[in-house]
C-alpha positions as CSV (number, residue, x, y, z in Angstrom):
1,M,99.1,104.9,85.0
2,R,97.3,104.1,88.7
3,D,99.1,101.9,90.7
4,F,97.4,98.4,91.5
5,E,98.2,95.4,93.2
6,F,99.4,92.1,91.3
7,S,97.5,88.9,92.2
8,K,99.1,87.3,95.4
9,T,97.2,84.0,95.9
10,S,95.6,81.7,93.6
11,A,92.1,82.9,94.9
12,D,92.8,86.1,93.1
13,V,93.6,84.3,89.9
14,T,90.3,82.4,90.1
15,E,88.4,85.5,90.8
16,N,89.8,86.8,87.6
17,L,89.0,84.0,85.5
18,L,85.5,83.7,86.6
19,K,84.8,87.5,85.8
20,L,86.5,87.3,82.4
21,H,84.2,84.0,81.8
22,S,81.1,86.0,82.8
23,Y,81.8,88.4,80.2
24,A,81.3,85.8,77.6
25,L,77.3,86.1,78.6
26,G,77.3,89.7,78.9
27,N,76.4,92.6,76.8
28,E,78.2,93.4,73.5
29,R,80.9,95.1,74.5
30,E,81.7,92.5,77.4
31,R,81.4,89.9,74.9
32,A,83.7,91.7,72.4
33,F,86.2,92.1,75.5
34,H,86.0,88.3,76.3
35,F,86.7,87.5,72.6
36,D,89.6,89.7,72.3
37,R,91.2,88.4,75.6
38,I,91.2,84.8,74.9
39,Y,91.7,85.2,71.1
40,N,95.1,86.9,71.0
41,A,96.7,86.3,74.1
42,E,99.8,83.9,73.9
43,H,99.9,83.1,77.5
44,Q,97.1,81.8,78.9
45,V,96.2,80.5,82.7
46,Y,94.7,77.1,82.2
47,H,91.9,76.2,85.1
48,Q,90.5,72.8,85.5
49,T,86.7,72.9,87.0
50,S,84.5,70.2,87.5
51,D,82.8,71.2,84.2
52,G,85.9,71.4,82.3
53,P,88.7,73.7,81.8
54,I,88.6,77.4,81.4
55,F,91.2,80.1,80.1
56,A,92.1,83.7,80.7
57,P,95.3,85.8,79.7
58,V,98.1,85.9,82.1
59,K,97.8,89.7,81.7
60,W,94.4,89.6,82.9
61,C,94.8,87.3,85.9
62,G,98.0,88.7,86.9
63,A,96.2,91.9,88.2
64,K,94.2,91.6,91.7
65,G,90.6,92.7,91.1
66,N,90.6,93.0,87.6
67,S,87.7,94.3,85.4
68,L,86.9,95.7,82.1
69,S,87.1,99.3,83.3
70,R,90.4,98.7,85.2
71,Y,92.1,96.8,82.4
72,A,93.0,99.5,80.2
73,D,95.5,100.9,82.6
74,R,96.9,97.5,83.8
75,K,97.5,96.2,80.3
76,R,100.1,98.7,79.9
77,K,102.6,96.8,81.6
78,I,104.4,94.3,79.7
79,S,103.5,90.4,80.0
80,Q,106.5,89.6,82.0
81,Y,105.5,91.3,84.7
82,Y,102.4,89.4,85.2
83,Q,104.0,86.2,84.3
84,R,106.4,86.8,87.3
85,A,103.2,87.7,89.4
86,V,101.4,84.3,88.7
87,K,104.8,82.3,89.1
88,K,105.2,83.5,92.6
89,I,101.8,82.1,93.2
90,G,102.9,78.7,92.2
91,F,101.8,78.6,88.6
92,S,104.3,77.2,86.1
93,A,104.5,77.3,82.3
94,I,103.8,74.7,79.9
95,V,105.1,75.4,76.6
96,Y,105.1,73.3,73.4
97,G,106.9,70.0,73.6
98,D,106.4,69.9,77.5
99,R,104.2,66.7,78.7
100,G,100.6,67.4,78.7
101,Y,101.0,70.4,76.6
102,D,99.0,68.7,73.7
103,D,95.9,67.9,75.8
104,I,96.0,71.6,77.2
105,Y,96.4,73.0,74.0
106,N,93.1,70.9,72.5
107,D,91.3,71.7,75.7
108,F,92.0,75.6,74.6
109,L,90.7,74.9,71.0
110,L,87.6,73.3,72.1
111,F,87.1,76.3,74.6
112,C,87.5,78.9,71.9
113,R,85.4,77.0,69.4
114,S,82.5,76.7,71.8
115,F,82.3,80.5,71.7
116,G,82.5,80.5,67.8
117,F,86.0,81.9,67.6
118,K,87.1,81.1,64.1
119,N,90.5,82.1,62.2
120,S,93.1,80.0,60.2
121,A,92.8,76.1,59.7
122,A,92.7,75.3,63.3
123,G,90.5,78.1,64.4
124,L,92.8,80.3,66.0
125,P,95.6,82.9,65.7
126,H,99.3,81.4,66.4
127,S,97.8,78.0,65.9
128,D,99.9,77.1,63.2
129,S,103.1,77.6,65.0
130,R,101.7,76.3,68.3
131,N,103.4,79.0,70.4
132,R,100.8,79.1,73.1
133,T,102.1,79.1,76.7
134,F,99.7,77.7,79.4
135,W,100.2,78.5,83.1
136,S,98.8,76.1,85.6
137,I,99.2,75.0,89.2
138,G,99.6,71.2,89.8
139,Y,98.3,70.5,86.3
140,K,97.3,66.5,85.6
141,A,96.7,64.8,82.5
142,T,93.3,63.9,83.8
143,S,90.4,65.7,85.7
144,M,87.5,64.5,87.8
145,P,84.6,66.2,86.1
146,Q,81.0,65.9,87.9
147,N,78.8,63.3,86.2
148,F,75.9,65.0,84.6
149,P,74.6,62.5,82.2
150,D,72.0,65.0,81.2
151,E,74.5,67.7,80.0
152,V,75.6,68.2,76.5
153,E,78.7,70.1,75.1
154,N,79.7,72.2,71.9
155,A,76.1,74.0,71.8
156,Q,77.0,77.2,70.1
157,D,73.9,78.7,72.0
158,Y,72.2,77.6,75.0
159,L,69.6,75.4,73.7
160,E,67.9,73.1,75.9
161,G,65.1,70.7,75.8
162,A,66.1,68.0,73.4
163,T,65.8,64.5,74.8
164,K,68.0,61.6,75.0
165,K,68.1,58.0,76.4
166,V,70.1,57.7,79.5
167,A,68.2,55.1,81.7
168,V,65.0,57.1,81.3
169,N,64.5,60.0,79.0
170,A,66.3,63.2,80.4
171,Y,66.4,66.7,79.0
172,E,69.7,67.9,77.7
173,R,71.5,70.7,79.6
174,N,74.2,72.6,78.3
175,R,77.6,72.5,80.2
176,K,78.8,76.1,79.0
177,A,75.5,77.5,80.4
178,R,75.9,75.6,83.7
179,M,79.6,76.9,84.1
180,A,78.3,80.5,83.2
181,C,75.8,80.3,86.1
182,I,78.2,79.5,88.5
183,A,80.7,82.2,87.1
184,H,77.9,84.6,88.1
185,Y,76.6,83.0,91.5
186,G,79.4,81.3,92.9
187,W,79.8,77.9,94.3
188,E,77.8,78.2,97.2
189,C,74.3,76.9,97.7
190,K,71.7,79.4,97.2
191,G,69.3,77.6,99.4
192,C,71.1,76.7,102.7
193,G,74.2,78.4,101.9
194,I,76.8,75.5,102.1
195,D,80.3,76.1,101.0
196,F,81.4,72.4,100.1
197,V,85.1,73.5,100.5
198,E,84.3,74.8,103.8
199,R,82.5,71.6,104.8
200,Y,84.6,69.0,103.1
201,G,88.0,70.5,102.5
202,S,89.6,70.4,99.1
203,I,87.4,67.2,98.1
204,G,84.6,69.6,98.0
205,K,86.2,72.1,95.5
206,E,84.0,73.3,92.8
207,F,81.1,70.9,93.5
208,I,77.6,72.1,93.3
209,H,74.4,71.2,91.4
210,V,72.6,73.8,89.4
211,H,68.9,73.8,89.5
212,H,66.6,74.8,86.4
213,L,64.1,77.4,87.4
214,K,61.8,76.4,84.5
215,L,61.1,72.9,83.9
216,L,62.3,71.5,80.9
217,S,59.8,68.6,81.2
218,E,56.8,71.2,81.3
219,I,58.2,73.2,78.2
220,G,58.9,70.2,76.1
221,K,60.8,72.0,73.6
222,Q,64.1,73.6,72.7
223,Y,64.9,77.2,73.8
224,K,67.4,79.5,74.4
225,V,68.2,79.4,78.2
226,D,69.5,82.5,80.2
227,P,72.4,81.1,82.6
228,I,71.7,83.9,85.1
229,K,67.7,84.0,85.0
230,D,67.2,80.5,84.5
231,L,69.4,78.5,86.4
232,I,70.5,78.9,90.2
233,P,73.3,76.7,92.2
234,V,72.0,74.6,95.1
235,C,73.3,71.8,96.8
236,P,72.1,68.1,96.3
237,N,70.0,68.1,99.3
238,C,68.5,71.2,98.5
239,H,67.9,70.2,95.1
240,A,66.2,67.1,96.1
241,M,63.9,69.1,98.3
242,I,62.9,71.7,95.4
243,H,61.8,68.4,93.5
244,R,59.9,66.8,96.4
245,R,57.0,68.9,95.6
246,T,54.8,69.6,92.5
247,P,55.1,72.5,91.7
248,T,58.5,72.6,92.7
249,L,59.7,74.9,95.5
250,S,61.0,78.3,94.5
251,I,64.2,79.2,95.8
252,K,62.4,81.9,98.4
253,E,60.1,78.9,99.6
254,L,63.0,76.6,100.3
255,V,64.9,79.6,102.0
256,D,61.8,80.3,104.1
257,I,61.5,76.6,105.2
258,L,65.1,76.6,106.3
259,N,66.5,77.9,109.6
260,P,67.6,81.4,109.1
261,A,70.8,81.1,110.8
262,L,71.7,78.2,108.4
263,C,70.7,80.3,105.1
264,T,73.1,83.1,106.5
265,S,75.8,81.2,107.9
266,P,77.4,78.7,106.0
267,S,80.0,78.2,108.6
268,S,77.6,76.8,110.8
269,L,77.1,73.9,108.6
270,S,80.9,73.3,108.5
271,T,81.0,73.1,112.4
272,G,78.4,70.3,112.7
273,S,75.5,72.8,113.7
274,R,71.9,71.1,112.9
275,R,68.8,72.9,112.3
276,P,66.5,72.1,115.4
277,R,63.7,69.5,115.4
């Protein structure tokens, strides 16, 4: 077995979480790999995002820079090695009977069912005995989801376009597709490059808008959205500017308008630099 590093920071764990999550929208092999990891592992890392929780096995998260090709060698170590690794980082185990376990377990069921995983009455293996263990840093019973009233949950496919009444008619957007877009592109704005954590600190963690490159109001019907080709993360300012014009600005047009220094250097935003007037 080749040598490898265990995860040493929460960022290492989060990188693995998002990598596995992106496989859920990949090719057939990647989707099968994602299914096997989530479906069978009894020890799962629980990670809250602004769009809801995502899960990945401790054995996947505990090795630094994991990937589909690397996992075959790394998985041979027993699970306890990876549990020790995430414990050193600050993760703690939440087991059946602990406060908050039922809430996390229900989140896990919903997460799995959103991908169509089915088995037993509750939909998962091991679910009758409830012997899952969830690993988390600073778990809180409530989260702070971003309020996007035009999003819809629990769709099996990324179908978009159905209208609903909010204050005005809005086209429904699928949260799973949004999260898949972010898993692929990251949390930085693809227009100006701002990273909200760099600019605002912890309050900016996992905040970003997702822009729909195909105008749903023009399509006017349901279709299956591709989270990579059809969606792109942008900050609220860039998102507003994109929609200031009809037809809307493309991302390239937006970047061309912005000062190149701001496009390539998100840190310049965090130090208060401004585009010359």
